C-alpha positions in Angstrom: -206.1 -253.9 26.3 -206.5 -251.3 23.6 -207.3 -247.7 24.1 -207.6 -246.6 27.7 -210.6 -244.5 28.8 -209.9 -240.9 29.5 -211.6 -238.1 31.5 -211.7 -234.5 30.3 -210.4 -232.2 33.0 -210.5 -228.4 33.6 -208.3 -227.0 36.3 -208.7 -223.4 37.6 -206.2 -221.8 40.0 -205.0 -218.3 40.9 -202.4 -217.1 38.5 -200.1 -216.4 41.4 -200.0 -220.2 42.1 -199.2 -221.2 38.5 -195.8 -222.5 39.5 -197.2 -224.6 42.3 -199.9 -226.0 39.9 -197.2 -227.0 37.4 -195.3 -228.7 40.2 -198.4 -230.7 41.3 -199.2 -231.7 37.7 -195.6 -233.0 37.3 -195.9 -235.0 40.5 -199.1 -236.5 39.2 -197.4 -237.4 36.0 -200.5 -238.3 33.9 -202.0 -235.0 32.9 -202.2 -234.3 29.2 -202.8 -230.6 28.7 -204.8 -229.3 25.7 -203.8 -225.8 24.7 -204.1 -223.6 21.6 -201.9 -221.0 20.1 -204.1 -218.3 21.6 -203.5 -219.4 25.1 -201.0 -217.2 27.1 -198.3 -218.3 29.6 -198.9 -217.2 33.1 -196.8 -214.2 34.1 -195.4 -216.2 37.1 -194.0 -218.7 34.7 -192.6 -216.3 32.1 -189.2 -215.7 33.8 -188.6 -219.5 34.1 -189.7 -220.0 30.5 -187.2 -217.3 29.2 -184.3 -218.7 31.2 -185.1 -222.3 29.9 -185.5 -221.1 26.3 -182.1 -219.3 26.4 -180.5 -222.4 27.9 -182.0 -224.7 25.4 -180.8 -222.6 22.4 -177.3 -222.5 23.9 -177.2 -226.2 24.6 -178.6 -227.1 21.2 -175.9 -225.0 19.6 -173.2 -226.6 21.7 -174.6 -230.1 21.0 -174.4 -229.4 17.2 -170.9 -228.0 17.5 -169.5 -231.0 19.3 -171.8 -233.5 17.4 -173.2 -234.8 20.6 -174.7 -238.3 20.3 -178.5 -238.3 19.8 -178.8 -241.7 21.3 -177.1 -245.0 22.1 -176.3 -247.1 19.1 -177.8 -250.6 18.7 -174.3 -252.2 18.5 -173.2 -250.4 21.7 -176.4 -251.4 23.5 -175.9 -255.1 22.5 -172.3 -255.1 23.7 -172.4 -252.8 26.8 -176.1 -252.2 27.5 -177.9 -248.9 27.6 -177.0 -246.8 30.6 -179.6 -246.2 33.3 -181.0 -242.6 33.4 -179.6 -240.3 35.9 -182.2 -239.8 38.7 -182.5 -236.2 40.2 -184.7 -235.2 43.0 -186.1 -231.6 43.5 -188.8 -229.9 45.4 -190.1 -227.8 42.4 -189.5 -226.8 38.9 -187.6 -223.6 39.8 -185.0 -225.8 41.5 -184.7 -227.9 38.3 -184.1 -224.8 36.3 -181.4 -223.5 38.7 -179.7 -226.9 38.7 -179.8 -227.0 34.9 -178.4 -223.5 34.6 -175.5 -224.4 37.0 -174.5 -227.6 35.2 -175.0 -226.1 31.7 -173.1 -222.9 32.5 -170.0 -224.7 33.5 -170.0 -226.7 30.3 -170.9 -223.7 28.1 -168.2 -221.5 29.6 -165.5 -224.2 29.2 -166.4 -224.8 25.6 -166.8 -221.1 24.8 -163.3 -220.4 26.2 -161.8 -223.2 24.0 -163.8 -222.0 21.0 -162.8 -218.3 21.4 -159.2 -219.3 21.9 -159.3 -221.5 18.8 -160.8 -218.6 16.8 -158.1 -216.2 18.0 -155.2 -218.5 17.4 -156.6 -219.5 14.0 -157.0 -215.9 12.9 -153.4 -215.1 13.9 -152.2 -218.3 12.1 -154.0 -217.2 8.9 -152.4 -213.7 9.2 -149.0 -215.3 9.5 -149.7 -217.6 6.6 -150.5 -214.7 4.4 -147.4 -212.9 5.5 -145.3 -216.0 4.9 -146.7 -216.4 1.5 -145.8 -212.8 0.6 -142.2 -213.2 2.0 -141.8 -216.5 0.2 -142.9 -214.8 -3.0 -140.3 -212.0 -2.6 -137.6 -214.5 -1.7 -138.3 -216.6 -4.7 -137.5 -213.8 -7.1 -133.8 -213.8 -6.1 -133.8 -210.0 -6.5 -132.7 -207.6 -3.8 -135.8 -205.5 -3.7 -134.0 -202.8 -1.7 -132.2 -201.7 -4.9 -135.6 -201.0 -6.6 -136.9 -198.6 -4.0 -134.2 -196.0 -4.3 -134.6 -195.0 -8.0 -135.9 -191.4 -8.2 -136.4 -191.0 -12.0 -137.5 -194.5 -12.9 -140.6 -196.4 -12.3 -139.8 -200.0 -11.3 -142.3 -202.8 -10.6 -142.0 -206.5 -10.1 -144.8 -208.9 -11.0 -145.6 -212.6 -11.2 -147.7 -213.5 -14.2 -148.8 -216.3 -16.5 -146.2 -217.3 -19.2 -148.7 -217.2 -22.0 -149.5 -213.5 -21.4 -145.9 -212.4 -21.6 -145.9 -211.6 -25.3 -149.1 -209.6 -25.1 -147.7 -207.6 -22.1 -144.5 -206.8 -24.1 -146.7 -205.6 -27.0 -148.8 -203.4 -24.8 -145.8 -201.8 -23.2 -143.9 -201.0 -26.5 -141.7 -198.2 -25.1 -141.1 -199.8 -21.7 -138.3 -202.1 -20.7 -139.8 -205.5 -19.7 -137.4 -208.1 -18.3 -138.7 -211.6 -17.6 -137.4 -214.8 -15.9 -139.2 -218.2 -15.8 -140.2 -219.4 -12.3 -141.7 -222.7 -13.4 -143.5 -224.1 -16.5 -146.5 -221.8 -16.2 -145.3 -218.7 -14.3 -142.8 -216.0 -15.0 -141.2 -213.2 -13.0 -141.7 -209.8 -14.8 -139.6 -206.7 -14.1 -140.9 -203.4 -15.6 -138.6 -200.4 -15.8 -139.7 -197.1 -17.3 -139.5 -193.4 -16.8 -141.5 -192.1 -13.9 -143.7 -190.2 -16.3 -145.0 -193.5 -17.7 -146.2 -194.9 -14.3 -149.9 -194.1 -14.7 -150.1 -195.5 -18.2 -148.3 -198.7 -17.2 -150.5 -199.2 -14.1 -153.6 -198.8 -16.3 -152.4 -201.3 -18.9 -151.3 -204.0 -16.5 -154.7 -204.0 -14.7 -156.1 -206.0 -17.6 -153.7 -208.9 -16.9 -153.9 -211.3 -13.9 -150.6 -210.2 -12.3 -149.5 -210.5 -8.7 -147.4 -207.5 -7.7 -144.5 -207.9 -5.4 -144.3 -204.9 -3.1 -140.8 -203.7 -2.3 -140.4 -202.2 1.2 -137.9 -199.4 1.5 -134.8 -200.5 3.4 -135.6 -204.2 3.1 -132.7 -206.2 1.7 -132.6 -209.9 0.8 -130.8 -210.9 4.0 -133.4 -209.1 6.2 -136.2 -210.6 4.2 -134.9 -214.2 4.7 -134.4 -213.6 8.4 -138.0 -212.3 8.7 -139.3 -215.3 6.8 -137.6 -217.7 9.2 -139.1 -215.8 12.2 -142.6 -216.0 10.7 -142.1 -219.7 10.0 -141.1 -220.4 13.6 -144.1 -218.4 14.9 -146.5 -220.2 12.5 -145.1 -223.6 13.6 -145.7 -222.7 17.2 -149.3 -221.6 16.5 -150.0 -224.7 14.5 -148.9 -226.8 17.5 -151.2 -224.7 19.7 -154.1 -225.2 17.3 -153.6 -229.0 17.5 -153.5 -228.8 21.3 -156.8 -226.8 21.4 -158.5 -229.1 18.9 -157.4 -232.1 21.1 -158.9 -230.4 24.1 -162.1 -229.9 22.3 -162.2 -233.5 21.2 -161.6 -234.6 24.8 -164.4 -232.3 25.8 -166.7 -233.9 23.2 -165.7 -237.4 24.4 -166.1 -236.7 28.1 -169.1 -234.4 28.1 -171.0 -235.2 24.8 -173.5 -237.5 26.6 -173.9 -234.9 29.4 -174.5 -232.0 27.0 -177.1 -234.1 25.1 -178.8 -235.0 28.3 -179.0 -231.4 29.6 -180.3 -230.3 26.2 -183.0 -233.0 26.3 -183.9 -231.9 29.9 -184.1 -228.2 28.7 -186.3 -229.3 25.8 -188.6 -231.1 28.3 -188.9 -228.1 30.5 -189.5 -225.9 27.5 -192.3 -228.2 26.3 -193.9 -228.2 29.8 -194.0 -224.4 29.9 -195.3 -224.1 26.3 -198.1 -226.6 27.0 -199.0 -225.3 30.5 -200.5 -222.1 29.0 -203.9 -220.8 30.1 -203.7 -217.4 31.8 -207.1 -215.8 32.0 -206.6 -212.5 33.9 -205.9 -213.4 37.5 -206.6 -217.1 36.9 -204.9 -219.9 35.2 -207.3 -222.3 33.4 -205.8 -225.5 32.1 -207.8 -228.0 30.1 -206.6 -231.5 29.5 -207.1 -235.3 29.9 -206.3 -237.9 32.5 -206.8 -241.7 32.6 -210.2 -242.6 34.2 -208.4 -244.9 36.6 -206.4 -242.0 38.0 -209.4 -239.8 38.7 -209.3 -240.0 42.5 -205.6 -239.6 42.6 -205.8 -236.5 40.5 -208.4 -235.0 42.8 -206.4 -235.8 45.9 -203.2 -234.3 44.4 -204.5 -231.1 42.7 -207.9 -230.6 44.3 -206.4 -228.9 47.4 -205.1 -225.9 45.5 -207.4 -225.5 42.5 -211.0 -226.0 41.3 -211.3 -229.1 39.2 -214.1 -230.2 36.8 -213.9 -233.7 35.5 -216.2 -235.2 32.9 -216.2 -238.4 30.9 -215.2 -238.1 27.3 -218.4 -238.3 25.3 -219.0 -241.2 22.9 -220.3 -240.7 19.4 -219.3 -240.3 15.8 -215.7 -239.4 15.2 -216.7 -237.1 12.3 -218.5 -234.7 14.6 -217.1 -231.3 13.6 -217.6 -229.7 17.0 -215.8 -232.4 18.9 -212.1 -232.0 19.9 -210.3 -235.2 19.4 -209.0 -236.5 22.8 -205.5 -238.0 22.8 -204.9 -241.7 22.7 -203.4 -243.7 25.5 -202.5 -247.2 24.4 -202.7 -250.0 26.8 -201.2 -253.4 25.7 -200.1 -256.5 27.5 -196.4 -257.5 27.5 -196.8 -259.7 24.4 -198.7 -257.3 22.1 -196.7 -254.3 23.4 -193.7 -255.2 21.3 -195.8 -254.8 18.1 -196.9 -251.2 19.0 -194.1 -249.6 16.9 -195.7 -251.3 13.8 -199.0 -249.6 14.6 -197.4 -246.3 15.3 -195.7 -246.3 11.8 -199.1 -245.5 10.4 -199.7 -243.2 13.4 -201.5 -243.5 16.7 -205.2 -244.4 16.5 -207.7 -241.7 17.3 -209.7 -242.0 20.5 -212.7 -243.3 18.6 -210.9 -246.0 16.6 -209.7 -249.4 17.5 -206.1 -250.2 18.5 -205.1 -252.8 15.9 -201.9 -253.8 17.8 -203.3 -257.2 19.1 -204.3 -258.2 15.6 -200.9 -257.0 14.2 -199.1 -259.2 16.8 -201.0 -262.2 15.5 -200.9 -261.8 11.8 -197.4 -260.2 11.6 -196.0 -263.2 13.5 -197.8 -265.6 11.2 -196.7 -263.9 8.0 -193.0 -263.6 9.2 -193.0 -267.2 10.4 -194.1 -268.5 7.0 -191.9 -266.3 4.9 -188.8 -266.8 7.0 -189.4 -270.3 8.3 -186.2 -271.6 9.7 -185.6 -273.0 13.2 -181.9 -272.1 13.5 -182.1 -268.7 12.0 -185.2 -267.9 14.0 -183.5 -268.8 17.3 -180.6 -266.6 16.4 -182.9 -263.7 15.8 -184.8 -264.4 19.0 -181.6 -264.4 21.0 -180.4 -261.2 19.5 -183.8 -259.6 20.2 -183.8 -260.9 23.7 -180.3 -259.5 24.4 -181.4 -256.1 22.9 -184.6 -256.0 25.0 -182.8 -256.8 28.2 -180.0 -254.3 27.6 -182.0 -251.5 26.1 -184.7 -249.1 27.4 -187.6 -247.2 25.9 -188.3 -247.5 22.2 -185.3 -249.6 21.4 -186.4 -252.1 24.0 -189.7 -252.5 22.2 -187.9 -253.2 18.9 -185.8 -255.8 20.7 -188.9 -257.5 22.0 -190.4 -257.4 18.5 -187.3 -259.0 17.1 -187.6 -261.7 19.7 -191.2 -262.4 18.8 -190.5 -262.5 15.1 -187.5 -264.9 15.8 -189.8 -267.2 17.8 -192.4 -267.2 15.0 -189.7 -268.0 12.4 -188.4 -270.8 14.6 -191.9 -272.2 15.0 -192.3 -272.1 11.2 -189.0 -273.8 10.7 -190.0 -276.5 13.2 -193.2 -277.2 11.3 -191.4 -277.7 8.1 -188.4 -279.4 9.9 -185.7 -277.0 8.6 -182.8 -275.4 10.4 -180.1 -273.3 8.6 -181.5 -274.8 5.4 -180.8 -278.4 6.5 -183.6 -280.9 7.0 -184.3 -282.0 10.6 -186.5 -285.0 9.8 -183.7 -287.5 9.7 -182.7 -286.4 13.3 -186.1 -285.8 14.9 -188.2 -288.4 13.0 -190.9 -285.8 12.7 -192.7 -285.4 9.3 -192.9 -281.8 8.1 -196.4 -280.4 7.5 -195.2 -279.3 4.0 -192.4 -281.0 2.1 -191.3 -278.3 -0.3 -188.1 -280.0 -1.4 -187.9 -283.4 -3.1 -184.6 -285.3 -3.2 -183.9 -287.4 -6.3 -180.6 -289.1 -5.6 -178.0 -286.3 -5.4 -180.3 -283.7 -7.0 -183.0 -281.7 -5.3 -186.1 -279.9 -6.7 -189.1 -278.1 -5.5 -192.2 -280.3 -4.9 -194.9 -279.0 -7.3 -197.7 -280.3 -5.1 -196.4 -278.5 -2.0 -195.8 -275.3 -4.0 -199.5 -275.5 -5.2 -200.7 -276.0 -1.6 -198.6 -273.0 -0.5 -200.0 -270.8 -3.3 -203.5 -271.8 -2.3 -203.0 -271.2 1.4 -201.5 -267.7 1.1 -204.6 -266.1 -0.6 -206.9 -267.8 1.9 -204.9 -266.2 4.7 -205.2 -262.9 2.9 -208.9 -263.3 2.6 -209.2 -263.8 6.3 -207.0 -260.8 6.9 -208.9 -258.4 4.6 -212.3 -259.7 5.9 -211.3 -258.8 9.5 -210.3 -255.4 8.4 -213.6 -254.8 6.7 -215.5 -256.2 9.7 -213.5 -253.8 12.0 -214.4 -250.9 9.8 -218.1 -251.7 10.1 -217.8 -252.1 13.9 -216.1 -248.7 14.3 -218.9 -247.1 12.3 -221.6 -248.8 14.4 -219.8 -247.9 17.6 -219.8 -244.2 16.6 -223.4 -244.2 15.6 -222.9 -244.2 11.8 -225.3 -247.0 11.1 -226.1 -246.2 7.5 -222.4 -246.1 6.5 -221.7 -249.3 8.4 -224.7 -251.2 6.8 -224.8 -249.9 3.3 -221.0 -249.6 2.7 -218.8 -251.7 5.0 -221.1 -254.6 5.8 -222.3 -254.7 2.2 -218.7 -254.6 0.9 -217.7 -257.4 3.3 -220.6 -259.5 2.0 -219.6 -258.7 -1.6 -216.0 -259.8 -0.9 -217.0 -263.1 0.8 -219.6 -263.9 -1.9 -217.0 -262.9 -4.6 -214.6 -265.4 -3.1 -217.3 -268.2 -3.2 -218.0 -267.3 -6.8 -214.3 -267.5 -7.6 -214.0 -270.9 -5.9 -217.0 -272.2 -7.8 -215.8 -270.8 -11.1 -212.4 -272.4 -10.8 -213.9 -275.8 -9.7 -216.5 -275.8 -12.6 -213.9 -274.7 -15.2 -216.1 -271.9 -16.4 -219.7 -270.6 -16.4 -221.3 -273.6 -18.1 -221.3 -275.9 -15.1 -221.3 -273.2 -12.4 -224.9 -273.7 -11.3 -225.4 -277.3 -12.4 -222.4 -279.3 -11.3 -222.8 -281.4 -8.2 -219.1 -282.1 -7.8 -217.5 -281.0 -4.6 -216.0 -277.5 -4.7 -212.3 -277.1 -4.1 -211.4 -276.4 -0.4 -215.0 -276.5 0.7 -216.2 -280.0 -0.3 -219.8 -278.6 -0.8 -221.5 -279.2 -4.2 -220.4 -276.7 -6.8 -223.9 -275.6 -7.7 -224.6 -274.6 -4.1 -221.4 -272.6 -3.8 -221.9 -271.0 -7.3 -225.5 -270.1 -6.5 -224.5 -268.6 -3.1 -221.7 -266.6 -4.8 -223.9 -265.3 -7.7 -227.0 -264.4 -5.7 -224.9 -263.1 -2.8 -222.9 -260.8 -5.2 -226.1 -259.5 -6.7 -227.7 -258.8 -3.3 -224.5 -257.1 -2.0 -224.3 -254.9 -5.1 -228.0 -254.0 -4.8 -227.5 -253.2 -1.1 -224.5 -250.9 -1.8 -226.3 -249.0 -4.6 -229.8 -249.1 -3.0 -228.4 -248.1 0.4 -227.0 -244.8 -1.1 -230.6 -244.0 -2.2 -232.6 -245.4 0.7 -230.2 -244.4 3.5 -230.8 -240.6 3.2 -234.6 -241.1 3.0 -234.7 -243.0 6.3 -232.2 -240.7 8.0 -229.3 -243.2 8.2 -227.0 -241.3 5.8 -226.5 -237.6 4.8 -229.0 -236.3 2.3 -228.0 -236.6 -1.4 -229.7 -236.6 -4.8 -230.8 -239.9 -6.5 -228.2 -239.5 -9.2 -225.4 -238.8 -6.7 -226.4 -241.8 -4.6 -226.4 -244.2 -7.5 -223.2 -242.8 -8.9 -221.5 -243.1 -5.5 -222.7 -246.7 -5.1 -221.5 -247.8 -8.6 -218.1 -246.1 -8.0 -217.8 -248.0 -4.7 -218.6 -251.3 -6.4 -215.9 -250.6 -9.0 -213.3 -249.7 -6.4 -214.2 -252.8 -4.4 -213.7 -255.1 -7.4 -210.2 -253.6 -8.1 -209.1 -253.4 -4.5 -210.4 -256.9 -3.5 -208.6 -258.5 -6.4 -205.3 -256.7 -5.9 -205.5 -257.1 -2.1 -206.0 -260.9 -2.3 -203.3 -261.4 -4.9 -200.9 -259.3 -2.9 -200.7 -262.1 -0.3 -199.1 -264.4 -2.8 -195.8 -262.7 -1.7 -196.0 -264.9 1.4 -195.6 -268.0 -0.7 -193.1 -266.5 -3.0 -190.8 -265.3 -0.3 -190.9 -268.6 1.5 -189.9 -270.4 -1.7 -187.1 -267.8 -2.2 -185.8 -268.5 1.3 -185.8 -272.3 0.6 -184.0 -271.8 -2.7 -181.4 -269.5 -1.2 -180.6 -272.0 1.6 -180.4 -274.8 -0.9 -177.9 -272.8 -2.9 -175.8 -271.9 0.2 -175.9 -275.5 1.6 -174.7 -276.9 -1.8 -171.3 -275.8 -0.6 -171.5 -278.4 2.3 -172.4 -281.1 -0.2 -169.4 -280.2 -2.4 -166.8 -279.3 0.2 -167.8 -280.8 3.5 -166.4 -279.2 6.7 -164.2 -276.9 4.6 -167.3 -274.9 3.7 -168.1 -273.8 7.3 -167.0 -270.2 6.5 -169.2 -270.1 3.5 -172.2 -271.4 5.5 -171.7 -268.9 8.3 -171.3 -265.9 6.0 -174.3 -267.1 3.9 -176.6 -267.5 6.8 -175.6 -264.1 8.2 -176.4 -262.6 4.8 -179.7 -264.3 4.6 -180.7 -263.3 8.1 -179.7 -259.7 7.5 -181.0 -259.1 4.0 -183.8 -261.5 3.6 -184.9 -261.1 7.2 -185.3 -257.4 6.6 -187.0 -258.0 3.2 -189.5 -260.3 4.8 -190.2 -257.8 7.6 -190.8 -255.1 5.0 -193.2 -257.2 3.1 -195.1 -258.3 6.2 -195.3 -254.6 7.1 -196.6 -253.7 3.7 -199.4 -256.3 3.9 -200.6 -254.5 7.1 -200.1 -250.9 6.0 -201.7 -251.3 2.5 -204.0 -254.3 2.6 -205.2 -254.3 6.2 -205.0 -250.8 7.7 -206.5 -249.2 4.6 -209.8 -251.0 5.4 -210.4 -249.4 8.8 -207.5 -247.6 10.3 -206.5 -243.9 9.7 -203.8 -243.4 12.3 -204.6 -239.7 12.7 -204.8 -239.7 16.5 -202.8 -237.7 18.9 -200.6 -239.6 21.3 -201.3 -239.1 25.0 -198.3 -237.0 26.2 -198.4 -236.2 29.9 -196.4 -233.5 31.6 -193.3 -235.2 32.7 -189.6 -234.6 33.1 -188.5 -238.1 32.1 -186.0 -238.4 29.2 -183.6 -241.0 27.9 -180.7 -239.7 30.1 -182.5 -238.1 33.0 -185.4 -238.9 35.3 -186.4 -235.9 37.5 -188.5 -236.6 40.6 -190.3 -233.8 42.3 -190.7 -234.6 46.0 -193.4 -233.3 48.4 
């Protein structure tokens, strides 16, 4: 459980066998290639790569055009289940590409025909709409334009303009006859009549106004114009019907083939990724470097060794800060219980090969935090059932989230059982079991929070946080020791952990003694520990001094004994003092941050008291209110509690030891959400 051991592998084969090599690596299924931008694709693979790249771009464009679904929605998975991937068997990658081209071409051709037809009909419809608008404009004048085209000695022009410009137009054309007629409240029809010699002057003057000119066609009378208008309207109506028919066909295409298009696009993307990562041409040879799981070493040799030279070496141990080292990918290995918490770890990023996989610890503490903050037997069981249904019906990443929801629901139910609460109602009268913490007191018909229980809760949460943060610091020291950085582990992380623990002891003694006066003299038992205060206080004070001295002194001594990089005395002291200051700030803020566990648990109790007050007031008539209220609490507060639990891990826990800057192990494979391609021998 954790990070699986890997072997570094170098495969050398003739360039002419590059296709066969890729086929064998795909059949093996656990080879993670390591390539750089300088590596070249083998010439034997270039034709396949070009074909796949062209297909991918076309399918991606088609998927965007029809808005192909990117995945199966959660609600659909819950109701119908996630469809099983389509299994396809081939002998080699070339056959996969040919099959992909065949299926994709049929879909692309069909959609392109519809798209081209739609564009053609749409263009014709737009042309007819412009023609109809012009004919309607001419018809709206009520003037037989034929009479205006036969005047030899007079210039005549018909315009539509804005009513407020009419006076200015008349003033600008003082020696010209301007006749107008209102069309509506804002527009007027303007007829300009003048000698033919004034045409140029009139045209130049009227350009400054926003006028729409109605062109008169020679020989076109009003009767012919109206007839033509009716013909255009009939054609346009027919085209609009055809447009609706084409759009309906395209919508049918999207509904029937959307999933198929998305699947083919994903398969093309997988093939493209394989060709891009299987680069390593070196003259007449292909040299591929990569990683395989140590457990699959013999299988890899048997599969690939017959056609290529193979060199396998164990990944070297050592400091993860070594500049010359290439970071191996990370292959996580978790059991069925902790596997469901892997998405939480991956939010921060996969661990590097030289780190620790925190998923097992996340599974423990996230469950505890969620179970406390959302403690309710009934609501927890509902969440667990929803998660179980989702995990059974879904596949891939969504299945892990379903399992996570199940685990969180179980932890919530356990928390509710411990405090004897279900849907906000007390279970003790039914079960006879006494809750471990009685947060609510009943005084006749009134209820109130129990101050003693609240104080206990606010004491427990920081203690849980102290344990959580201490584990993070201890893991940080372990990682440094594991990677050979003894000085950093001893003088920074172990010293900081000691400073934190002794600081907690000092705080307990200070609170118990009520100040500094009795800190080292009182023999009364210390809170929580029961040990005399003077012993706890002395341990805290002297331990803090020793820890601080170790942090500062280590920055000075470490370089002298070769445990840390060389630095000046002033730099070492300054770095140590700065680390102490950061520790004080971070330790206080980290510890107090865990009070949110208590606060959210109290908020949950208060919300359920408020909702269930409807039952006390209305009885069975309040069932609707109770159902809606519980759904709201599970949806909103359940999400809020998850976010806060997540925050405690990302900011308070992971920040102590985890970077999440690793590279996920990504083997060459043709498996996707919708397809599973199997290459047979």
